[in-house]
N, C-alpha and C positions, 0 to 999 in steps of 0.2 A: 426203691420199690418194695412194698410190703408184700407179706405172704398172700397168696391167692386163696380165696375162700374155697374150701373142699366140700363137696357133697358126700355125704355117707353112702356106703355101699348098700344098695337095696338087698333085702334078703326074703325068701319065702317065709311066711308066717308059720310057725309050727301049729298054730290053731288059727286058721283064717277067720275072719269076722264073719258072723252068720250071714249078714245081708249088707249091701251097698245102698246107700241113699238114691231113691229113683228120681227121675227128672221132675222138675216142677214147672216146665213150660206150659204156658196157657195157650193151647191151640184151637183152632175152629175147623176150617175145611182142610181136607186132605186130597192132594191131587196125585194120583198114580201115574207114574212114569212108564213109557215104553221100554221094553227089553231092547238092548242094542242089536243092531243088525249090520255088523262089520263085513264089509266086501272088500276084497283085495287084501294085500299083505304088505306091510312095511318092514323092511329089515331092522332088527333091534339095533343093530350098530350104526345103521344109517340115521335112526331116530336119535340115538345118543349123540352123534357127531353133529346133528343140527340143532339140539337143545340150546336154547338160550332165553333169558329174560327178554320178553317183548312188551312194550309199554304203550301200545295203541289198542284200544278195545272197542270193537264194533259189537253189535248185537249178536247174541248167540242164540241160535234156533232151539227150540224146546228138545228136539232130537238129539242134537249135539251135547247140550247140557245133561240129558238123561244118560247118554252113553259115558260122558265124563265122570258122573256121580258113581254110575254102575262100577266102573273099573278102579274108582278111587275108594270107594267105601261100601260097596254092596256086601252084605253077609252071604256067603255061600254055603255055610253050615254052621250049626250051632250046637254046642254040646254043654249039658248041666254037670258041673262038678259038685263036690262035696261043699256043704254049707251054703248051698243055693247060689254059687257063683257060676256065672255062664261065660263061656269062652266061645269065640267065633273064628271062623276062617274066613279071611278075606284076600283079595289079590294083593293088598299092602300089609306087610307083617305089623305085629304089635306085641309088646312084652306080655308073655302069658296068654295071648290070644284075647285080652280084656278089651282092647279097643275103646279107650277112654275119651276119644275126641268126637264131639259132636260138630257136624257142619251146619253152621247158621248161613243160610243163602239168602242174600239180598239182591234183588233186581233192581237197580240203580234207576232205570227208566221208569218203572211202575211204583217203586217205593214200597214193594211187597217184601216182607221177612218171613222166611220158613225155616224149618229145621228138616234136615233129611232123615228119612226113616230108612235105616239100611236093611231092615228085614222085609218091609213091604215094597221097597223101591218106590218111595213116594216122597212128595214134599208136603209137610204139615205147615199149614199157615199160622203164624203166631199172631195172638193178639196183642198189638203193641201201639203205643200212643204215637201219633203222626210227629209229634215234636221230638220224640226220642229218636224216631228214625232219622229225621232231619239233622238232629245233634251228631248221631253216629256217623252219618255220611259225611259231614263237615270235618268230623275227627279223622276219618280215613283219608279224606282228601288232603290233609296236611302232609301225608306220606306220598301219595300218588293219586292222580285223577283216574277215576274208573271209567271215564267216558260214558259209552252206551253198554258196558260190559256188566258182568256179574261179579259182585263182591261176596266172597266166602270167608267166614270168620270161624277160627278154631276155638271151640268152647271145650276146654279140658275139665273132667270130672275126676279130681283126685281120690274121692271116695271109692271109685271103681278099682283103682289100683291099690290103695291102702287096704282094702278088704283082704288081699292076697299077699302084699309085699309091705315090708317096713321100708321106711326112707325111699318113698315111691316118686320123689320129684324128678330124679334124673331120668327115670323110665319114661315119664311123661314127655319131658323134652326130646328124649330119643325117638319117641312115637311121632312126635311133630315133625321132626326132621325127616323120618322115614316117609311120612305123608307127603311132605312138600316135594322131596326128590322124586317120588312116584308120580305126583301130580305133573310135575314138569315134563316127564316122559310121556304121560298119557295125553296131555295137551298137545305136545309136539306130534305124536302119532295121529291125532285128529286134526292137525294142521290149525290148532287154535292158538291164541296168543295167550301167555301167562306170566305173572310176575308175583313173587311172594313179597310180603310187606314185613317191615322190620318192627312195627309197633306191636304191643300186646293187647292193650285195650280192656284190661279186666274190668275196671270200674265203669268204662263205657258200655261194655257188653252186659254187665250186670243190670245196669239202668235200662238198657234197651230191652232185655228178655224178662227183666223181674225176677231172675233166678241169682240169688246170692251164693249159691253152692258151687257155681262154675269159675274157672279160671281162664282168663283171656290168654290165648297162646299163639297170637298173631293171626293173620289172614293172608289173602291173595286175591288177585283179580284175574278173571277169565274173560276173553273176548275173542270174536272172530278177526281174522285178518282183513 
């Protein structure tokens, strides 16, 4: 067995890059989502014990989806640091508070594609070609059939991390892992089915969104039970 490939240790830059590349998503409508109204309380350890990958996906209500996205990715506070680098605090941790993972939300039943806006708590509809949506859904179904659920893909922005750190790749993968683990627990707390997918889909995601600056970092499916 040969030597395993090693990732270099990330280090904070002595002089951060002045700006990170902004998103080039082409969006049209913006749909503001309701704030969550959580009633009752589930023990964290009961949620942890019940957590499992569940692979049957029924339709998710708008309210349940909004609550899931709120706890998965809502920006609770934003701070502007030196060199115009913005850091956020969310329920889910991220290296340096940079949160470089965009959530591309695909309603499998409607065929709509949106990107979640973590500041406005809104879904911004993407202008995408129908044939690219069909091709992406076909690609994801080679891993797992989404049924009538919601397909969420992780679009990583390496530029957001490299603005502050050298050798940023391992930080991105750790961010994705933290997000997936948290999503599993959030879904279980909401009595939703959730399963992470093993595919990465960089080329497919770039074709779908028309944005070649993003890195496909896998995805997941969310559904009602």
